[in-house]
Backbone as CSV, one residue per row, in Angstrom:
resi,resn,N_x,N_y,N_z,CA_x,CA_y,CA_z,C_x,C_y,C_z
1,MET,133.303,240.289,172.248,132.227,239.551,172.631,131.218,239.509,171.538
2,LYS,130.765,238.198,171.216,129.687,237.970,170.256,128.444,238.760,170.506
3,LYS,127.923,239.322,169.557,126.801,240.129,169.907,125.377,239.455,169.832
4,ILE,124.635,239.813,170.970,123.234,239.165,171.423,122.257,239.800,170.363
5,LYS,121.764,239.241,169.462,120.987,239.783,168.440,120.368,238.667,167.581
6,GLY,119.093,238.930,167.249,118.274,237.977,166.446,117.550,237.079,167.418
7,CYS,117.449,235.772,166.765,116.696,234.601,167.295,117.373,233.795,168.460
8,GLY,117.356,233.853,169.684,117.819,233.082,170.704,116.806,231.866,171.318
9,THR,117.118,230.594,171.255,116.214,229.632,171.778,116.435,229.536,173.046
10,ALA,115.198,229.634,174.235,115.538,229.107,175.349,115.061,227.826,175.458
11,ILE,116.294,226.814,175.217,116.324,225.498,175.297,115.731,224.732,176.496
12,ILE,114.647,223.772,176.152,114.038,222.956,177.015,115.007,222.026,177.654
13,THR,114.591,221.373,179.009,115.343,220.404,179.629,114.642,219.343,179.416
14,PRO,114.850,218.112,178.379,114.434,216.850,178.490,114.462,215.815,179.728
15,PHE,113.484,215.294,180.239,113.459,214.280,181.124,112.892,212.985,180.746
16,ASN,113.573,212.045,181.190,113.006,210.507,180.959,113.176,209.616,182.335
17,ASN,111.971,209.142,182.881,112.000,208.418,183.896,112.277,209.407,185.239
18,GLY,112.188,210.578,185.025,112.679,211.425,186.390,113.933,212.043,186.160
19,GLU,114.619,211.413,185.038,116.049,212.037,185.205,116.262,212.966,184.028
20,VAL,117.225,213.748,183.856,117.653,214.588,182.723,117.990,213.740,181.659
21,ASP,117.473,213.863,180.498,117.843,213.063,179.432,118.753,213.969,178.422
22,TYR,120.082,213.512,178.803,121.179,214.291,178.103,121.403,213.882,176.705
23,ASP,121.067,212.663,176.361,121.003,212.341,174.893,119.973,213.127,174.219
24,SER,119.082,213.315,174.453,117.781,214.085,173.749,118.182,215.605,173.962
25,TYR,119.046,216.095,174.839,119.191,217.445,174.975,120.251,217.597,173.969
26,GLU,121.394,216.849,173.673,122.294,216.894,172.569,121.569,217.109,171.284
27,ASN,120.460,216.272,171.095,119.644,215.919,169.663,119.039,217.341,169.534
28,LEU,118.441,217.850,170.624,117.835,219.172,170.559,118.838,220.237,170.247
29,LEU,119.904,220.280,170.685,120.800,221.340,170.513,121.447,221.145,168.733
30,LYS,121.596,220.060,168.409,122.003,219.628,167.338,121.066,220.338,166.063
31,ARG,119.773,220.166,166.616,118.597,220.754,165.585,118.582,222.218,165.560
32,GLN,119.195,222.830,166.610,119.096,224.347,166.774,120.325,224.969,165.916
33,ILE,121.547,224.500,166.172,122.583,224.956,165.667,122.733,224.965,164.161
34,GLY,123.052,226.344,163.888,123.091,226.348,162.168,121.975,227.261,161.869
35,LYS,120.830,227.290,162.620,119.629,228.109,162.540,119.262,229.320,163.404
36,ILE,119.657,229.026,164.793,119.458,230.254,165.658,120.574,231.073,165.722
37,ASP,120.471,232.347,166.129,121.695,233.324,166.379,122.225,233.179,167.676
38,PHE,121.573,232.728,168.725,122.424,232.544,169.947,121.489,231.561,170.887
39,LEU,122.055,231.027,171.822,121.388,229.915,172.817,121.280,230.759,173.892
40,VAL,120.285,230.044,174.604,119.803,230.582,175.869,119.639,229.100,176.907
41,ALA,120.668,228.910,177.626,120.201,227.636,178.719,119.843,227.938,180.172
42,LEU,119.430,227.076,180.806,118.714,227.444,182.216,117.930,228.703,182.292
43,GLY,116.950,228.904,181.313,115.926,229.813,181.260,114.821,229.336,182.091
44,THR,113.702,230.074,181.995,112.282,229.648,182.578,111.928,228.170,181.845
45,THR,112.246,228.347,180.643,111.607,227.105,179.685,112.511,225.999,179.977
46,ALA,113.517,225.948,180.753,114.312,224.996,180.934,113.928,224.218,182.375
47,GLU,112.884,224.752,183.101,112.536,224.370,184.362,113.625,224.364,185.227
48,THR,114.365,225.510,185.201,115.685,225.621,185.952,115.694,225.363,187.342
49,PRO,114.322,225.845,188.137,114.362,225.700,189.387,114.107,224.270,189.822
50,CYS,113.683,223.572,189.250,113.541,222.174,189.599,114.717,221.286,189.199
51,LEU,116.102,222.042,188.642,117.148,221.272,188.341,118.142,221.052,189.678
52,GLU,118.994,220.141,189.747,119.832,219.974,190.745,121.259,220.761,190.214
53,ASP,122.055,221.260,190.935,123.090,221.827,190.848,124.125,221.018,189.750
54,TYR,124.291,219.702,189.928,125.096,218.751,189.118,124.336,218.907,187.753
55,GLU,123.111,218.790,187.742,122.333,218.575,186.457,122.547,219.743,185.765
56,LYS,122.636,221.249,186.378,122.680,222.486,185.591,124.274,222.464,184.928
57,LEU,125.300,222.121,185.695,126.667,222.029,185.260,126.691,221.036,183.833
58,GLU,126.278,219.995,183.963,126.240,219.036,183.055,125.507,219.530,181.731
59,LEU,124.379,220.093,181.736,123.712,220.789,180.859,124.363,221.891,180.271
60,LEU,124.931,222.733,180.957,126.144,223.734,180.494,127.182,223.460,179.789
61,ARG,127.746,222.361,180.258,128.840,221.771,179.495,128.555,221.269,178.142
62,ILE,127.556,220.499,177.891,126.984,220.324,176.646,126.683,221.391,175.872
63,SER,125.970,222.327,176.651,125.392,223.558,175.761,126.829,224.435,175.279
64,ALA,127.825,224.301,176.047,128.861,225.295,175.520,129.804,224.727,174.476
65,GLU,129.771,223.167,174.666,130.157,222.440,173.520,129.542,222.699,172.022
66,TYR,128.408,222.655,172.229,127.694,222.754,170.861,127.391,224.251,170.453
67,ALA,127.476,225.228,171.566,127.363,226.578,171.165,128.580,227.355,170.926
68,LYS,129.599,226.471,170.670,131.245,227.312,170.644,131.164,228.365,169.716
69,ASP,130.302,228.285,168.629,130.467,229.405,167.552,129.280,230.418,167.650
70,LEU,128.312,230.091,168.673,127.181,231.246,168.823,127.493,231.569,170.325
71,PRO,126.978,232.984,170.419,126.710,233.506,171.633,125.944,232.273,172.804
72,LEU,126.521,232.331,173.881,125.837,231.501,174.805,125.306,232.431,176.147
73,VAL,124.080,232.364,176.421,123.401,233.303,177.418,122.937,232.089,178.478
74,ILE,123.360,232.441,179.545,123.208,231.527,180.691,122.315,232.075,181.833
75,GLY,120.997,231.379,181.824,120.111,232.055,183.327,120.645,231.647,184.502
76,CYS,120.908,232.767,185.623,121.781,232.288,186.763,120.975,233.299,187.609
77,GLY,119.713,233.953,187.408,119.287,234.865,188.463,118.356,233.910,189.457
78,SER,118.223,234.519,190.697,117.458,233.704,191.871,116.842,235.047,192.565
79,ASN,116.030,234.630,193.498,115.171,235.572,194.197,116.300,236.037,195.668
80,SER,117.292,235.323,195.654,118.435,235.637,196.474,119.657,236.344,196.059
81,LEU,120.195,237.428,196.490,121.518,237.842,195.768,122.437,236.963,195.994
82,SER,122.607,236.596,197.028,123.785,235.493,197.383,123.641,234.185,196.436
83,ALA,122.487,233.686,196.214,122.315,232.409,195.158,122.630,233.130,194.001
84,SER,122.192,234.087,193.393,122.619,234.367,192.196,124.252,234.512,191.880
85,LEU,124.953,235.008,192.952,126.385,235.329,193.141,127.040,233.797,192.832
86,ARG,126.340,233.031,193.671,127.006,231.532,193.692,126.789,231.196,192.354
87,ASN,125.592,231.226,191.590,125.414,230.597,190.238,126.446,231.464,189.388
88,ILE,126.811,232.421,189.449,127.715,233.263,188.798,129.098,232.360,188.960
89,ASP,129.610,232.108,190.108,130.829,231.536,190.536,130.947,230.217,189.779
90,ASN,129.761,229.453,189.833,129.666,228.106,189.364,129.693,228.001,187.920
91,PHE,129.350,228.987,187.056,129.098,229.049,185.966,130.061,230.020,185.188
92,GLU,130.774,230.638,185.839,132.018,231.309,185.169,132.701,230.470,184.265
93,GLN,132.984,229.133,184.639,133.904,228.273,183.530,133.552,228.003,182.434
94,PHE,132.196,228.043,182.118,131.688,228.140,180.853,131.800,229.384,179.999
95,ARG,132.304,230.417,180.401,132.695,231.796,179.777,131.365,232.139,178.667
96,PRO,130.216,232.160,179.520,128.996,232.920,178.585,129.227,234.120,178.043
97,SER,128.574,234.406,177.068,128.605,235.910,176.361,127.829,236.836,177.395
98,ALA,126.865,236.122,178.009,125.806,236.955,178.952,125.214,236.066,180.029
99,TYR,124.918,236.784,181.216,124.120,236.239,182.063,122.565,236.814,181.764
100,LEU,121.753,235.875,182.072,120.228,236.340,181.802,119.650,236.293,183.404
101,ILE,119.436,237.485,184.109,119.313,237.496,185.416,117.545,238.247,185.399
102,VAL,116.838,237.302,185.983,115.490,237.555,186.397,115.152,238.688,187.313
103,ILE,114.181,239.311,187.282,113.924,240.281,188.390,113.359,239.183,189.579
104,PRO,114.131,239.471,190.829,113.864,238.663,191.789,112.408,238.257,192.270
105,TYR,112.026,237.160,192.171,110.650,236.532,192.206,110.118,236.337,193.697
106,TYR,108.869,236.648,193.956,108.391,236.363,195.322,108.492,237.674,196.180
107,ASN,109.914,238.114,196.144,110.066,239.270,197.133,109.380,240.422,196.885
108,LYS,108.914,240.730,195.805,108.237,242.108,195.410,109.190,243.035,195.739
109,PRO,110.286,243.243,195.315,111.260,244.372,195.402,110.560,245.806,195.041
110,THR,111.033,246.746,195.552,110.651,248.134,195.184,111.520,248.423,193.611
111,GLN,111.408,249.533,193.135,112.287,249.891,191.925,113.730,250.186,192.506
112,GLU,113.810,250.863,193.732,115.384,250.963,194.170,115.841,249.719,194.649
113,GLY,114.976,248.864,195.083,115.553,247.567,195.377,116.192,246.618,194.221
114,ILE,115.210,246.749,193.229,115.778,246.306,191.745,117.102,246.711,191.388
115,TYR,117.212,248.092,191.207,118.274,248.750,190.895,119.471,248.396,191.516
116,GLN,119.490,248.274,192.968,120.636,247.951,193.695,120.852,246.492,193.253
117,TYR,119.994,245.875,193.386,120.267,244.416,193.251,121.076,244.175,191.781
118,PHE,120.628,244.644,190.742,121.444,244.461,189.514,122.807,245.319,189.472
119,LYS,122.603,246.510,190.085,124.030,247.126,190.421,125.053,246.197,190.969
120,HIS,124.754,245.580,192.132,125.472,244.833,192.997,125.981,243.529,192.196
121,ILE,125.169,243.006,191.215,125.784,242.053,190.469,126.742,242.441,189.359
122,SER,126.366,243.408,188.956,127.258,244.008,187.797,128.592,244.441,188.284
123,GLU,128.669,244.794,189.562,130.092,244.840,190.146,130.605,243.881,190.629
124,TYR,129.938,242.614,190.326,130.422,241.369,190.878,131.028,240.437,189.917
125,THR,130.843,240.722,188.628,131.160,240.160,187.400,131.471,240.940,186.373
126,ASP,132.585,240.680,185.609,132.777,241.633,184.303,132.036,240.874,183.204
127,THR,131.238,239.954,183.343,130.347,239.359,182.270,129.299,240.079,181.964
128,ASP,128.812,240.177,180.658,127.550,241.007,180.524,126.518,240.495,181.051
129,ILE,125.595,241.438,181.307,124.045,241.106,182.154,122.903,241.421,181.250
130,ILE,121.979,240.741,180.903,120.949,240.611,180.438,119.747,240.813,181.495
131,ILE,118.956,241.933,181.562,117.824,241.756,182.573,116.784,241.271,181.973
132,TYR,115.916,240.323,182.876,115.032,239.654,182.311,113.619,239.872,183.158
133,ASN,112.731,240.734,182.425,111.568,241.088,183.201,109.997,240.368,182.665
134,VAL,109.653,239.592,183.685,108.613,238.696,183.312,107.864,238.837,184.542
135,PRO,106.924,240.163,184.665,106.223,240.040,185.704,104.955,238.987,185.980
136,SER,104.703,238.301,185.097,103.547,237.300,184.999,103.936,235.980,185.955
137,ARG,105.584,235.892,186.182,105.967,234.986,186.759,106.679,235.478,188.182
138,THR,107.009,236.745,188.062,107.810,237.101,189.339,106.910,238.196,190.314
139,GLY,106.001,238.476,189.807,105.089,239.384,191.005,105.558,240.830,190.570
140,SER,106.814,241.204,189.913,107.296,242.412,190.144,107.634,242.940,188.408
141,ASN,107.084,244.105,188.284,107.734,244.870,187.032,108.712,245.759,187.078
142,ILE,109.781,245.524,186.284,110.691,246.669,186.163,110.197,247.846,185.487
143,GLU,110.280,248.962,185.955,109.925,250.251,185.121,110.693,250.669,184.151
144,ALA,110.430,251.440,183.193,111.243,251.747,182.116,112.246,252.699,182.733
145,LYS,111.968,253.576,183.691,112.991,254.513,184.101,114.132,253.697,184.877
146,THR,113.819,252.689,185.565,114.585,251.922,186.225,115.563,251.213,185.128
147,VAL,115.150,250.701,184.292,115.906,250.096,183.206,116.727,250.961,182.706
148,LEU,116.327,252.118,182.266,117.291,252.975,181.726,118.330,253.769,182.482
149,ARG,118.130,253.720,184.232,119.301,253.681,184.868,120.190,252.691,184.749
150,LEU,119.629,251.633,184.899,120.647,250.296,184.789,121.496,250.332,183.460
151,ALA,120.756,250.779,182.211,121.365,250.746,181.156,122.736,251.449,181.023
152,GLU,122.933,252.544,181.772,124.048,253.196,181.945,125.354,252.573,182.481
153,ILE,124.947,251.391,183.335,125.923,250.624,183.559,126.653,249.758,182.732
154,PRO,128.055,249.808,182.452,128.513,249.316,181.285,128.379,247.769,181.104
155,ASN,128.488,247.067,181.903,128.199,245.582,181.573,126.879,244.958,181.555
156,ILE,125.553,245.764,181.969,124.237,245.663,181.787,123.887,246.011,180.255
157,ILE,123.854,245.266,179.549,123.869,245.278,178.084,122.567,245.292,177.288
158,GLY,121.311,244.781,178.122,120.373,244.498,177.426,119.086,244.272,178.344
159,ILE,117.892,243.854,177.726,116.876,243.425,178.624,116.009,242.390,177.771
160,LYS,115.629,241.348,178.277,114.582,240.577,177.770,113.137,240.822,178.158
161,GLU,112.450,241.704,177.609,111.156,242.231,177.881,109.980,241.411,177.613
162,ALA,109.246,240.869,178.823,108.258,239.760,178.691,107.007,240.426,179.466
163,SER,107.097,241.626,179.670,105.989,242.408,180.328,104.656,242.424,179.660
164,GLY,104.828,242.204,178.266,103.765,242.533,177.381,103.359,244.101,177.068
165,ASN,103.841,245.047,177.868,103.377,246.419,177.621,104.264,247.139,176.747
166,LEU,103.702,246.939,175.544,104.406,247.776,174.426,104.728,249.051,174.726
167,GLU,103.774,249.830,175.374,104.212,251.294,175.758,105.289,251.371,176.601
168,GLN,105.380,250.552,177.451,106.542,250.603,178.422,107.755,250.206,177.727
169,ILE,107.894,248.910,176.790,108.896,248.656,175.968,109.548,249.865,175.020
170,LYS,108.413,250.670,174.616,108.853,251.758,173.485,109.811,252.808,174.145
171,THR,109.059,253.002,175.473,109.825,254.054,176.193,111.438,253.702,176.298
172,ILE,111.673,252.632,176.733,112.939,251.919,176.768,113.697,252.206,175.702
173,LEU,112.971,251.903,174.241,113.768,251.964,172.941,113.862,253.164,172.852
174,ASP,113.041,254.485,173.006,113.181,255.796,172.488,114.278,256.369,173.379
175,ASN,114.539,255.767,174.455,115.532,256.886,175.426,116.631,255.763,175.978
176,LYS,116.982,254.646,175.291,118.036,253.831,175.627,119.400,254.323,175.161
177,PRO,120.570,253.703,175.748,121.941,254.079,175.027,121.908,253.107,173.728
178,GLU,122.678,253.796,172.786,122.487,253.126,171.416,122.854,251.550,171.392
179,ASP,123.827,251.313,172.409,124.195,250.053,172.325,123.529,248.817,173.261
180,PHE,122.632,249.491,173.982,121.623,248.522,174.832,120.721,247.720,173.888
181,VAL,120.786,246.396,174.102,119.914,245.666,173.406,118.524,245.409,174.011
182,VAL,117.135,245.754,173.278,116.128,244.995,173.668,115.497,243.788,173.066
183,LEU,115.392,242.782,173.689,114.852,241.511,173.057,113.488,241.340,173.535
184,SER,112.471,240.949,172.598,111.186,240.244,173.041,111.106,239.215,173.913
185,GLY,110.406,239.090,174.885,110.445,237.792,175.813,109.216,236.970,175.348
186,ASN,108.438,237.627,174.442,107.201,236.981,173.976,107.333,236.861,172.626
187,ASP,107.118,235.521,172.216,107.151,235.341,170.651,106.100,236.128,169.899
188,ASP,104.976,236.246,170.362,104.014,236.893,169.603,104.185,238.500,169.615
189,GLN,104.979,238.912,170.082,105.230,240.442,169.968,106.564,240.699,169.365
190,THR,107.346,239.826,168.942,108.701,240.018,168.228,108.742,240.765,167.261
191,LEU,107.676,240.776,166.134,107.799,241.480,165.138,107.431,243.031,165.352
192,ASP,106.529,243.293,166.469,106.168,244.482,166.710,107.358,245.327,167.423
193,ILE,107.899,244.450,168.242,109.184,245.116,169.065,110.358,245.401,168.017
194,ILE,110.675,244.666,166.979,111.566,244.881,166.033,111.308,246.038,165.348
195,LYS,110.002,246.305,165.002,109.662,247.349,164.075,109.839,248.829,165.037
196,MET,109.765,248.612,166.415,110.025,249.761,167.280,111.373,250.096,167.432
197,GLY,112.344,249.015,166.813,113.581,249.339,167.140,114.447,248.123,168.090
198,GLY,113.911,247.037,168.555,114.242,245.999,169.110,115.017,245.144,168.073
199,GLU,115.846,244.481,168.941,117.027,243.517,168.277,116.883,241.821,168.168
200,GLY,115.533,241.583,168.661,115.380,240.138,168.433,114.490,239.622,169.474
201,VAL,114.543,238.269,169.745,113.912,237.575,170.705,114.449,236.364,171.361
202,ILE,114.010,236.326,172.721,114.570,235.040,173.183,113.249,234.093,173.499
203,SER,113.346,233.284,172.282,111.973,232.622,171.948,111.731,231.030,172.586
204,VAL,110.338,230.908,172.833,109.870,229.462,173.168,109.607,228.684,172.061
205,VAL,108.985,229.268,171.113,108.559,228.614,169.990,109.615,228.129,168.997
206,SER,110.846,228.757,169.137,111.997,228.386,168.418,112.417,226.890,168.676
207,ASN,112.033,226.385,169.979,112.363,225.023,170.316,111.755,223.916,169.244
208,LEU,110.587,224.420,168.723,109.571,223.687,167.732,110.064,224.097,166.183
209,CYS,110.397,225.156,166.202,110.727,225.478,164.657,111.750,226.651,164.764
210,PRO,112.950,226.233,164.816,113.916,227.146,164.906,114.367,227.792,163.745
211,ASP,113.984,227.319,162.504,114.254,227.762,161.188,113.312,228.999,160.684
212,LYS,112.199,228.615,161.172,110.981,229.532,160.680,111.175,230.920,161.586
213,MET,111.220,230.806,163.207,111.367,231.843,163.902,112.528,232.449,163.655
214,SER,113.792,231.791,163.513,114.932,232.896,163.172,114.840,233.397,161.794
215,SER,114.224,232.756,160.796,114.064,233.563,159.495,113.192,234.643,159.821
216,MET,111.894,234.669,160.320,111.196,235.583,160.610,111.827,236.890,161.079
217,THR,112.885,236.744,162.352,113.310,237.430,163.130,114.295,238.229,162.087
218,ARG,115.188,237.396,161.295,116.358,237.991,160.546,115.574,239.047,159.544
219,TYR,114.586,238.462,158.837,113.807,239.273,157.766,113.367,240.637,158.515
220,ALA,113.082,240.601,159.404,112.414,241.879,160.095,113.629,242.882,160.484
221,LEU,114.691,242.179,160.801,115.749,243.157,161.312,116.396,243.621,159.996
222,ASN,116.139,242.843,159.159,116.579,243.475,157.574,115.361,244.406,157.114
223,LYS,114.597,244.613,157.711,113.210,245.291,157.323,112.689,244.834,156.094
224,GLU,112.918,243.541,155.783,112.162,242.841,154.768,110.692,242.394,155.488
225,TRP,109.811,243.643,155.571,108.525,243.456,156.184,107.779,242.639,155.631
226,GLU,107.333,242.408,154.366,106.503,241.441,153.951,106.913,239.887,154.115
227,LYS,108.275,239.469,153.816,108.737,238.168,154.352,108.563,237.885,155.774
228,ALA,108.753,238.949,156.769,108.727,238.609,157.994,107.153,238.441,158.547
229,GLU,106.278,239.304,157.901,104.808,239.267,158.272,104.210,237.933,157.772
230,SER,104.703,237.173,156.621,104.199,236.180,156.206,104.390,235.094,157.076
231,ILE,105.740,235.038,157.619,105.833,233.904,158.427,105.440,234.288,159.804
232,ASP,105.344,235.412,160.314,104.657,235.607,161.571,103.093,235.228,161.513
233,LYS,102.685,235.513,160.320,101.088,234.988,160.394,101.054,233.657,160.321
234,GLN,101.986,232.750,159.907,101.972,231.305,159.760,102.080,230.848,161.207
235,LEU,102.788,231.559,162.135,102.919,231.047,163.490,102.102,231.607,164.587
236,THR,101.053,232.400,164.083,100.274,233.039,164.905,99.651,232.063,166.287
237,LYS,99.111,231.090,165.242,98.288,230.154,166.403,99.233,229.488,167.089
238,LEU,100.533,228.874,166.661,101.482,228.345,167.627,101.975,229.376,168.845
239,TYR,102.373,230.502,168.563,102.382,231.365,169.520,101.526,231.196,170.807
240,LYS,99.984,231.175,170.494,99.136,231.161,171.281,99.150,230.107,172.078
241,ASP,99.263,228.812,171.142,99.039,227.545,171.785,100.168,226.933,172.663
242,CYS,101.254,227.499,172.500,102.493,227.223,173.338,102.388,227.635,174.757
243,PHE,101.243,228.361,175.045,101.070,229.040,176.387,99.641,228.639,176.830
244,ILE,98.710,227.759,176.225,97.793,227.283,176.615,97.569,226.695,178.006
245,GLU,98.747,225.945,178.197,99.316,225.520,179.802,100.480,226.133,180.077
246,SER,101.061,226.238,181.229,102.051,226.787,181.551,103.381,226.401,180.631
247,ASN,104.171,227.140,180.356,105.239,226.972,179.509,106.354,226.192,180.641
248,PRO,107.031,225.268,180.223,107.156,224.629,178.632,106.207,223.447,178.664
249,ILE,104.858,223.263,178.936,104.228,222.260,178.961,103.662,221.800,177.652
250,PRO,103.312,222.987,176.849,102.899,222.823,175.515,104.103,222.381,174.465
251,VAL,105.098,223.184,174.752,106.079,223.100,173.732,106.901,221.589,174.014
252,LYS,106.882,221.090,175.085,107.391,219.539,175.405,106.452,218.815,174.825
253,ALA,105.297,218.986,174.784,104.113,218.059,174.153,104.326,218.003,172.625
254,GLY,104.707,219.302,172.035,104.852,219.287,170.599,106.241,218.656,170.272
255,LEU,107.234,218.815,170.883,108.419,218.082,170.665,108.379,216.616,170.708
256,SER,107.486,216.299,171.776,107.357,214.930,171.684,106.573,214.151,170.806
257,LEU,105.737,214.929,170.042,104.795,214.343,168.695,106.000,214.177,167.778
258,ILE,107.151,214.714,167.750,108.051,214.633,166.573,109.458,213.843,167.252
259,ASN,109.122,212.960,168.366,110.175,212.089,169.127,111.457,212.652,169.260
260,LEU,111.193,213.956,170.055,112.565,214.537,170.173,112.589,214.709,171.917
261,CYS,111.674,214.341,172.455,111.788,214.466,173.780,110.436,213.632,174.411
262,GLU,110.411,213.210,175.844,109.310,212.697,176.468,108.432,213.698,176.934
263,ASN,107.081,213.554,176.774,106.046,214.421,177.397,106.103,214.231,178.858
264,GLU,107.277,214.778,179.437,107.748,214.723,180.920,108.041,215.934,181.591
265,LEU,107.621,216.205,182.590,108.146,217.406,183.348,108.245,217.221,184.631
266,ARG,108.942,217.953,185.732,109.021,217.894,186.860,107.842,218.631,187.752
267,LEU,107.469,218.058,188.847,106.768,218.740,189.609,107.103,220.117,190.217
268,PRO,106.556,220.979,190.416,105.004,221.062,190.449,104.404,221.151,188.741
269,LEU,105.277,221.210,187.756,104.580,221.061,186.409,104.283,219.816,186.271
270,THR,103.356,219.312,185.508,102.798,218.055,184.977,102.884,217.991,183.576
271,ALA,102.809,216.719,183.040,102.744,216.754,181.556,101.499,217.288,180.838
272,ALA,101.500,217.505,179.719,100.403,218.134,178.925,99.273,217.208,178.769
273,SER,98.040,217.784,179.003,96.815,217.121,179.061,96.743,216.513,177.518
274,PRO,95.608,215.422,177.530,95.407,214.980,176.162,94.813,216.167,175.203
275,LYS,93.793,217.018,175.712,93.646,218.153,175.116,94.776,219.030,174.410
276,THR,95.633,219.489,175.151,96.839,219.938,174.762,97.677,219.426,173.547
277,ILE,97.782,218.162,173.984,98.475,217.246,172.750,97.802,217.475,171.662
278,GLU,96.493,217.304,171.482,95.546,217.273,170.309,95.745,218.718,169.578
279,ILE,95.587,219.690,170.436,95.999,221.094,169.983,97.571,221.418,169.472
280,MET,98.292,220.601,169.790,99.812,220.744,169.590,99.984,220.089,168.283
281,LYS,99.096,218.888,168.141,98.997,218.171,166.753,98.617,219.148,165.576
282,GLU,97.915,220.101,165.903,97.174,220.827,164.791,98.505,221.568,164.212
283,ASN,99.373,222.091,164.981,100.440,222.695,164.552,101.927,221.966,163.854
284,ILE,101.490,220.781,163.896,102.750,219.795,163.455,103.438,219.940,162.244
285,SER,102.549,220.922,161.360,103.271,220.940,159.931,104.181,222.083,160.188
286,LEU,104.214,222.895,161.140,105.162,223.771,161.236,106.505,223.422,161.791
287,TYR,106.571,222.159,162.649,107.606,221.655,163.388,108.683,221.217,162.332
288,GLU,110.008,221.596,162.376,111.093,221.118,161.464,111.835,219.812,161.940
């Protein structure tokens, strides 16, 4: 199985007049391949909750075609166990390297409920699983002790940590099995997490600048700290600006400025405001 390590892009879903723009999606993928280390399809950044099943399947077909030489991670989590298992049934045909499965949102499960949920999914599929912890969106945090329990299950291979809690992340890194992968879920914490022993990032910013974000991550993993810190400093403002409105509103605005997609989202998300567009213009020298 291909190693999930380095910089993976949580790719957006472009829309045009309310429909998925598959041609633009292919162009976005072409721009990523050869720069990033793995591809993440149907993540939060892809507006996955607003996609129809047939749209998801077509996006995955295209993703698998372009990422054939890269690890492909597919988001398939839900707040319903049965829905997550149905997603696995539907997506197995694309032979992903791993499934990215979010902590069930809205339900606010206990730590034991989170553990049993992931344990059940791990027993349902032989495909590797990456836990996705993003309490700002789900309303629930998976505690370090629960992560470490799950890390003992052979096909639960890692976590995308977007809690923002570096102390919690350090506890996981200090106590995890050697082959359990910790990936940053926040672009601005990538360098800090790699310095603590993490192995990369699932990135939003790399939609805009795949070469820079990937280079920064690789330099950090190689302990070329001066080079990594130099790029990280260049990207500091962009890290912040990509979240001045809900993700992926700003990143789509940035991509629209370089004609890679329309500034269009699906409700309940709305297109970037004029102010956000102006702010994203300030970063345009970083876009590749």
